[in-house]
LOZATOR-134443 format. One record per residue (C-alpha): residue number from 1; z, y, x; residue in one letter. Coordinates in Angstrom, 2 decimals, always signed. Each point is the difference from the previous one (the first is absolute). Last residue first. Example, Ala and Ser with C-alpha at 12.3 -4.5 7.8 and 13.67 -1.06 7.14 Angstrom:
<pts>
PT|num|pz|py|px|residuo
PT|2|+7.14|-1.06|+13.67|S
PT|1|+0.66|-3.44|-1.37|A
</pts>
This chain:
<pts>
PT|num|pz|py|px|residuo
PT|245|+106.51|+115.23|+124.69|K
PT|244|-2.21|-2.21|-2.64|T
PT|243|+2.84|-0.02|-2.49|A
PT|242|+0.41|+3.37|-0.05|P
PT|241|-3.40|+0.43|-1.23|H
PT|240|-2.36|+2.94|+1.53|A
PT|239|-0.03|-1.62|+3.31|Q
PT|238|-2.93|-1.93|-0.95|P
PT|237|-1.74|+3.17|-0.52|T
PT|236|-2.66|-0.44|-2.67|L
PT|235|+0.75|+3.27|-1.99|N
PT|234|+1.67|+0.51|-3.54|D
PT|233|+1.42|-3.26|-0.27|Y
PT|232|+2.36|+0.03|-3.05|I
PT|231|+3.55|-1.21|+0.50|F
PT|230|+2.75|-0.39|-2.81|T
PT|229|+3.61|-0.94|+0.17|S
PT|228|+0.01|+0.58|+3.67|G
PT|227|-0.03|-2.62|+2.56|Y
PT|226|+3.27|+0.48|+1.93|E
PT|225|+1.69|+2.60|-1.93|K
PT|224|-0.75|-2.14|-3.20|M
PT|223|+1.22|-3.33|+1.23|Q
PT|222|+3.12|+1.84|+1.52|Q
PT|221|+0.88|+1.33|-3.06|F
PT|220|-0.42|-3.36|-2.06|V
PT|219|+1.92|-1.82|+2.75|R
PT|218|+2.61|+2.82|-0.20|Q
PT|217|+0.33|+0.05|-4.01|I
PT|216|+0.80|-3.85|+0.39|G
PT|215|+2.43|+0.43|+2.68|Y
PT|214|+1.86|+2.37|-2.08|T
PT|213|-0.21|-2.33|-3.18|H
PT|212|+1.19|-2.96|+1.69|E
PT|211|+2.83|+1.98|+1.93|K
PT|210|+1.20|+1.20|-3.28|E
PT|209|+0.09|-3.65|-1.41|V
PT|208|+1.63|-1.49|+2.93|Q
PT|207|+2.85|+3.05|-0.51|S
PT|206|+0.24|+2.57|+2.68|Y
PT|205|+0.92|+2.53|-2.85|P
PT|204|+0.33|-1.46|-3.12|K
PT|203|-3.26|+0.59|-2.13|L
PT|202|-0.37|+3.04|-2.73|L
PT|201|-0.64|+2.74|+2.70|D
PT|200|-2.76|-2.24|+1.72|L
PT|199|-1.82|-0.25|-3.28|K
PT|198|-0.58|+3.63|-0.39|G
PT|197|-3.63|-0.41|-0.06|K
PT|196|-1.40|-3.61|+0.64|W
PT|195|-0.05|-0.88|-3.94|I
PT|194|-1.89|+3.25|-0.63|G
PT|193|-2.31|-0.67|+2.57|I
PT|192|-0.91|-3.64|-1.40|M
PT|191|-0.04|+1.77|-3.61|L
PT|190|-2.60|+2.77|+1.31|L
PT|189|-2.16|-2.58|+1.47|A
PT|188|+0.22|-2.07|-3.34|S
PT|187|-0.85|+2.86|-2.11|Q
PT|186|-3.09|+0.72|+2.09|V
PT|185|-1.15|-3.47|-0.70|V
PT|184|+0.39|-0.21|-3.72|L
PT|183|-1.22|+3.66|-0.35|P
PT|182|-3.32|-0.88|+1.63|K
PT|181|-0.43|-3.29|-1.98|I
PT|180|-0.29|+1.62|-3.28|V
PT|179|-2.44|+2.77|+1.00|K
PT|178|-1.80|-2.33|+2.26|Y
PT|177|-1.01|-2.26|-3.02|D
PT|176|+0.42|-3.61|+0.56|I
PT|175|+0.20|-1.47|-3.57|L
PT|174|+1.94|-3.15|-0.39|I
PT|173|+0.11|-2.37|-3.36|T
PT|172|+1.55|-3.49|+1.39|P
PT|171|-2.50|-2.40|-0.35|D
PT|170|-1.42|-1.09|-3.49|S
PT|169|-2.70|+2.37|+0.28|I
PT|168|-1.84|+1.35|-3.26|N
PT|167|+2.51|+1.72|-2.15|S
PT|166|+2.13|+1.52|+2.69|Q
PT|165|-3.04|+0.93|+1.90|L
PT|164|-1.50|+2.03|-2.88|H
PT|163|+3.34|+1.79|-0.63|D
PT|162|-0.10|+1.10|+3.54|F
PT|161|-3.56|+1.13|-0.22|I
PT|160|+0.80|+1.63|-3.01|S
PT|159|+3.09|+1.77|+1.58|N
PT|158|-2.20|+1.33|+3.12|K
PT|157|-2.52|+1.40|-2.43|Q
PT|156|+2.79|+2.05|-1.55|E
PT|155|+1.33|+1.06|+3.21|E
PT|154|-3.19|+1.60|+0.65|P
PT|153|-1.45|-1.77|+3.45|L
PT|152|+0.33|+2.03|+3.02|S
PT|151|+2.36|-2.63|+1.50|D
PT|150|-2.99|-2.30|+0.10|P
PT|149|+0.99|-3.60|-0.90|I
PT|148|+0.97|-2.88|+1.79|I
PT|147|+0.11|-3.45|-1.65|P
PT|146|+0.70|-2.85|+2.35|I
PT|145|-0.76|-3.42|-1.44|N
PT|144|-0.13|-2.54|+2.93|Y
PT|143|-2.88|-2.62|+0.10|N
PT|142|-2.36|+2.61|+1.56|P
PT|141|+2.75|+0.69|+2.77|D
PT|140|+0.28|+3.60|+0.26|G
PT|139|-2.38|+2.71|+0.95|V
PT|138|+2.07|+1.70|+2.89|G
PT|137|-1.22|-2.03|+2.62|M
PT|136|+1.07|-3.32|-1.38|Y
PT|135|+3.10|-0.36|+1.99|H
PT|134|+1.24|+3.77|-0.85|V
PT|133|-0.59|+0.05|-3.63|L
PT|132|+1.04|-3.64|-0.72|N
PT|131|+3.02|+0.26|+2.17|H
PT|130|+1.22|+2.78|-1.94|R
PT|129|-0.54|-1.21|-3.22|I
PT|128|+1.79|-3.41|+0.98|D
PT|127|+2.78|+2.30|+1.41|I
PT|126|+0.05|+1.68|-3.44|F
PT|125|+0.31|-3.10|-1.92|I
PT|124|+3.05|-1.44|+2.15|D
PT|123|+1.83|+3.38|-0.44|T
PT|122|-0.47|+0.17|-3.52|T
PT|121|-2.31|+1.75|-2.45|C
PT|120|+0.22|-0.22|-3.76|D
PT|119|+1.02|+3.60|-0.22|Q
PT|118|-2.94|+0.86|+1.86|I
PT|117|-2.11|+2.05|-2.37|F
PT|116|+2.71|+0.09|-2.52|K
PT|115|+1.97|+2.60|+2.52|H
PT|114|+3.86|-1.05|+0.73|D
PT|113|-0.65|-0.23|+3.76|S
PT|112|+0.05|+3.62|+0.50|A
PT|111|+3.64|+0.03|-0.73|K
PT|110|+0.87|-1.70|+3.24|N
PT|109|+3.73|-0.91|-0.42|N
PT|108|-0.96|-2.46|-2.54|P
PT|107|-1.72|-2.17|+2.92|T
PT|106|-3.40|-0.68|+0.90|F
PT|105|-0.52|+2.42|+2.80|V
PT|104|+3.01|+0.54|+2.01|F
PT|103|+2.02|-3.12|+0.98|K
PT|102|-2.52|-2.70|-1.29|N
PT|101|-2.99|+1.74|+1.27|L
PT|100|+1.44|+0.45|+3.45|Y
PT|99|+1.30|-3.26|+0.55|E
PT|98|-3.28|-1.56|-1.64|K
PT|97|-1.89|+2.22|+2.63|L
PT|96|+1.84|-1.19|+2.80|R
PT|95|-0.51|-3.69|-0.50|Y
PT|94|-3.97|+0.61|-1.11|T
PT|93|-0.36|+1.95|+2.97|V
PT|92|+1.58|-2.46|+2.75|H
PT|91|-0.25|+1.61|+3.47|T
PT|90|+3.27|+2.13|-0.50|H
PT|89|+2.15|-3.32|-0.78|T
PT|88|-0.89|-1.02|+3.62|K
PT|87|+1.73|+2.99|+1.40|K
PT|86|+3.39|-0.63|-1.21|D
PT|85|+1.68|+3.25|+0.22|D
PT|84|+0.21|+0.01|-3.58|S
PT|83|+1.07|+2.17|-3.25|V
PT|82|-1.40|+3.26|+1.29|Y
PT|81|-3.30|-1.61|+1.74|R
PT|80|-0.57|-1.88|-3.22|I
PT|79|+0.61|+3.38|-1.90|Y
PT|78|-2.71|+1.86|+2.01|I
PT|77|-2.57|-3.01|-0.14|N
PT|76|+0.33|+0.17|-3.85|S
PT|75|-0.81|+3.88|+0.21|L
PT|74|-3.02|-0.72|+2.24|Y
PT|73|-1.36|-3.10|-2.39|D
PT|72|+0.67|+2.37|-3.20|L
PT|71|-2.01|+2.91|+1.81|Y
PT|70|-2.84|-2.67|+0.51|C
PT|69|+0.26|-0.86|-3.45|I
PT|68|-0.34|+3.51|-1.01|L
PT|67|-2.96|+0.79|+1.70|T
PT|66|-1.74|-3.31|-1.19|L
PT|65|+0.83|+1.31|-3.53|I
PT|64|-1.70|+3.42|+1.00|K
PT|63|-3.31|-1.76|+1.50|I
PT|62|-0.16|-2.00|-3.12|L
PT|61|-0.23|+2.71|-2.33|P
PT|60|-3.02|+1.31|+2.26|S
PT|59|+0.20|+3.50|+0.70|I
PT|58|+0.15|+3.42|-1.99|Q
PT|57|+3.33|+1.24|+0.90|I
PT|56|+2.22|+1.40|-2.69|G
PT|55|+2.75|-1.54|+1.78|D
PT|54|-0.43|-1.37|+3.27|L
PT|53|+2.47|+2.83|+1.34|S
PT|52|+2.73|-2.06|-1.61|S
PT|51|-0.28|-2.60|+3.14|I
PT|50|+0.07|+2.88|+2.51|Q
PT|49|+3.51|+1.38|-1.65|T
PT|48|+1.26|-3.81|+0.24|T
PT|47|-1.10|+0.12|+3.65|L
PT|46|+2.02|+2.98|+0.49|D
PT|45|+2.98|-1.06|-1.82|I
PT|44|+0.09|-3.29|+2.17|I
PT|43|-0.12|+2.09|+3.32|N
PT|42|+2.53|+2.55|-0.99|N
PT|41|+2.38|-2.74|-1.41|T
PT|40|-0.16|-1.79|+3.28|I
PT|39|+0.60|+2.92|+2.12|F
PT|38|+3.09|+1.01|-2.44|E
PT|37|+1.31|-3.72|+0.59|L
PT|36|-0.09|+0.32|+3.61|N
PT|35|+1.81|+3.38|+0.18|T
PT|34|+2.85|-1.15|-2.44|D
PT|33|+0.45|-3.25|+2.17|H
PT|32|+0.23|+1.87|+3.30|Q
PT|31|+3.70|-0.41|+0.10|N
PT|30|-0.17|-3.76|-0.78|R
PT|29|-2.34|-0.72|+2.58|I
PT|28|+2.33|+1.79|+2.56|E
PT|27|+3.19|-2.10|-1.85|T
PT|26|-1.94|-3.02|+0.48|Y
PT|25|-0.05|+0.13|+3.75|D
PT|24|+3.69|+0.65|+0.13|K
PT|23|+0.73|-2.72|-2.39|C
PT|22|+1.68|-2.74|+1.96|C
PT|21|+0.92|+0.00|+3.65|K
PT|20|+0.40|+3.97|+0.31|K
PT|19|+2.16|-0.09|-3.21|F
PT|18|+2.25|-2.39|+1.33|K
PT|17|+0.26|-3.41|-1.55|L
PT|16|+2.35|-0.75|-3.25|G
PT|15|-3.31|-0.53|-2.14|S
PT|14|+1.39|+2.43|-2.63|G
PT|13|-3.14|+2.01|-0.33|C
PT|12|+1.85|+2.80|+1.30|P
PT|11|-0.05|-0.96|+3.58|C
PT|10|+3.22|-0.12|+1.61|P
PT|9|+0.28|+3.01|+2.45|Q
PT|8|-1.50|-0.01|+3.67|N
PT|7|-3.25|+1.81|-1.04|V
PT|6|+2.16|+3.06|-1.55|D
PT|5|-2.06|+0.11|-3.47|K
PT|4|-1.77|+3.29|-0.77|N
PT|3|-1.47|-1.13|-3.73|I
PT|2|-3.38|+1.75|-0.92|G
PT|1|-0.69|+0.34|-3.76|M
</pts>
């Protein structure tokens, strides 16, 4: 993908400037694109695998759902960092989560969104659920109905609960089941990666759209490289975290 260009020749972007005065620095980033994207992909796949390791573990269903919500927050932060270098937008959880949910979760491209337990769910409803579970310390707002069921329940029993909710609750019928939400979240991560892979080859070289994509991947890569996608303290040494150096 590298382009060897005489720095005194006209820039390939068509600006009319010499290459050294225009896109020389961008070319270096462009040439690192595939390596950067591979690093990002490996980090996301690794986290997705760890999320899947919750299958079959006998812990509170609420803990599993909160784990998925944390992962969605993480993925939405990655996406916003990709599409924008405005650091102000990175701080608004609702804004970045809404962008991500609309793009990759509640979309026909995410086949896992067809499940009947969440077919009435929308981006706004899911954000309300997320905020209530997080801000009310995992128990939810007592005035907000969030039915969470153990993923270990037999499917027949889950269906009975769902039918009961449909018959007795006027609000949209949503049943929060880890086995239903997890594929929705995992598929969203794969959709995001899929959109990025091969995108550079489809774009006009040195066009503004190509630059936006390449710089976005570079921003995500730099963030992951600097802080890591995850960090677990296994000792009390302050220097353990790169941010403390």
